[in-house]
C-alpha positions in Angstrom: 55.7 -52.3 -15.1 55.5 -49.0 -16.1 56.5 -47.9 -19.5 58.8 -44.7 -20.5 58.6 -43.1 -23.8 61.2 -41.1 -23.3 64.2 -40.8 -21.0 62.9 -37.8 -18.7 59.4 -38.6 -18.8 57.4 -39.9 -16.0 55.3 -42.7 -15.5 51.4 -41.3 -16.3 48.8 -42.0 -12.9 45.5 -41.9 -13.7 43.1 -41.2 -10.8 41.0 -43.7 -9.5 37.7 -44.0 -10.8 36.0 -43.6 -7.3 37.0 -40.1 -7.3 35.8 -39.1 -11.1 33.1 -40.3 -10.2 32.8 -37.9 -6.7 33.8 -35.1 -8.8 31.4 -35.7 -11.6 28.6 -36.0 -8.3 29.8 -33.1 -7.3 29.3 -30.9 -10.4 25.4 -32.5 -10.9 24.6 -31.5 -7.6 25.6 -27.6 -8.3 23.6 -28.1 -11.3 20.5 -28.9 -9.4 21.3 -26.5 -7.1 21.5 -24.0 -9.5 18.0 -25.6 -11.2 16.0 -25.6 -8.0 17.1 -22.2 -5.9 15.1 -19.7 -8.1 11.8 -22.1 -7.4 12.7 -22.6 -3.6 13.4 -18.9 -2.9 10.2 -17.6 -4.4 8.2 -20.2 -1.9 10.2 -19.1 0.9 9.4 -15.4 -0.2 5.4 -16.1 -1.2 5.7 -17.5 2.4 7.6 -15.0 4.1 4.9 -12.0 2.2 2.1 -14.4 2.8 2.7 -14.6 6.4 3.2 -11.1 6.9 -0.8 -10.5 5.1 -2.2 -12.6 7.1 -0.9 -11.3 10.9 -2.0 -7.8 9.9 -5.5 -8.6 8.5 -5.3 -10.1 12.0 -4.5 -6.5 13.2 -7.0 -5.3 10.8 -9.6 -6.9 12.1 -9.2 -6.3 15.5 -8.6 -2.6 15.0 -12.0 -2.9 13.2 -13.3 -4.8 16.4 -12.1 -2.0 18.7 -13.6 0.4 16.9 -17.0 -1.2 17.1 -16.4 -1.3 20.8 -16.0 2.3 21.0 -18.9 3.0 18.6 -20.9 1.2 20.7 -20.6 2.7 23.6 -20.3 6.7 22.6 -23.0 8.5 21.2 -23.1 8.6 17.8 -23.5 11.8 15.8 -25.2 11.8 12.5 -22.7 13.7 10.0 -19.2 12.4 11.0 -17.4 9.2 12.8 -16.8 10.2 16.0 -13.0 11.0 17.1 -12.8 8.7 20.2 -13.7 5.7 17.4 -11.3 6.9 14.7 -8.6 7.7 17.3 -8.9 3.8 19.0 -8.9 2.4 15.6 -5.7 4.6 14.6 -4.0 3.9 17.8 -4.1 -0.2 17.4 -3.0 0.2 13.5 -0.1 2.6 14.3 1.4 0.4 17.2 1.7 -2.4 14.1 2.4 0.3 11.3 -0.6 0.5 9.3 -2.7 3.4 8.5 -6.3 2.9 7.4 -7.6 4.5 4.2 -11.4 4.8 5.2 -13.3 4.1 8.5 -16.8 3.2 7.8 -19.3 3.4 10.6 -23.0 2.2 9.9 -25.3 2.3 12.8 -29.1 2.1 13.6 -29.1 4.4 16.7 -32.3 6.6 16.6 -33.3 5.6 13.4 -37.2 4.3 12.5 -37.7 0.7 12.2 -37.5 -0.1 8.9 -35.1 2.5 7.5 -31.7 2.5 6.5 -28.8 2.4 8.6 -26.8 5.8 8.9 -23.7 5.5 7.3 -21.0 7.3 8.4 -17.2 7.5 6.5 -13.7 9.2 7.0 -11.1 8.5 4.4 -9.8 8.6 0.9 -10.2 5.5 -0.1 -12.8 3.2 -2.3 -13.7 0.5 -0.1 -16.3 -2.2 -1.6 -19.4 -2.0 0.6 -20.1 -5.5 1.7 -23.2 -7.0 3.1 -25.2 -8.9 6.3 -27.9 -9.8 7.9 -29.2 -7.0 10.1 -30.3 -7.9 13.6 -33.3 -6.6 15.6 -32.7 -4.0 17.6 -29.6 -0.9 17.7 -26.5 -2.1 16.4 -23.1 -0.2 15.2 -20.5 -1.7 12.3 -17.1 -0.4 11.5 -15.5 -1.8 8.7 -12.2 -0.8 8.5 -10.2 -0.5 5.3 -6.5 -0.6 4.3 -4.5 -0.1 1.0 -3.1 -4.2 0.3 0.4 -2.8 0.2 0.3 -1.5 3.6 -0.5 -5.1 5.1 2.5 -6.8 2.7 5.9 -6.0 1.3 6.1 -6.4 -2.6 8.7 -9.3 -2.4 7.6 -10.9 -5.3 7.6 -8.3 -7.9 10.8 -9.9 -9.1 9.3 -12.7 -10.1 6.2 -11.0 -11.5 3.6 -11.1 -8.9 3.0 -7.4 -8.1 1.0 -5.7 -5.3 1.4 -2.1 -5.6 -2.1 -1.7 -7.2 -3.7 1.4 -5.6 -7.0 -0.1 -6.4 -6.3 -3.1 -4.4 -8.2 -2.5 -0.8 -8.8 -5.0 2.1 -11.5 -4.4 4.5 -12.5 -5.6 7.8 -15.7 -5.6 9.6 -17.5 -5.7 12.6 -21.0 -5.8 13.6 -21.6 -4.8 17.8 -25.2 -4.3 19.7 -26.0 -0.5 20.7 -24.8 -0.3 24.0 -24.9 3.3 25.3 
């Protein structure tokens, strides 16, 4: 029996317990989403950013291989990087939206045994030299350097991981035997 408190009032109905629990559970899900969503966004952006970086590192490495192949098959001057080597590298990198900041060519063509290799550079950035074991005979080694901002987007700058430092340079090198 429903009790009336006045002549004009209607009986009060309450929601069943299962409906109230479902409404509370939805609020908890929403609060969890608000807490987890930023972490998921950072993780997703990091995966995208570093995925693009690793793909472009492969292009940079292949560009150094293309340049070393062009250098190993052409006459090497002692004054400047040959235009055929630079064109081969730039053509490959331009197809992938990357521009090289430095091309370094080291070779031992017409160098007496025991003397250091001839190093030729074209570009404006400072790229650290890498060490390697020099093979016997005549060889060519091409290093291609690019700024880090050329290789990946700056997606995580909003979260404090900024890569826009102009001193950040990545390089890839390839060594080939000289075969004129």
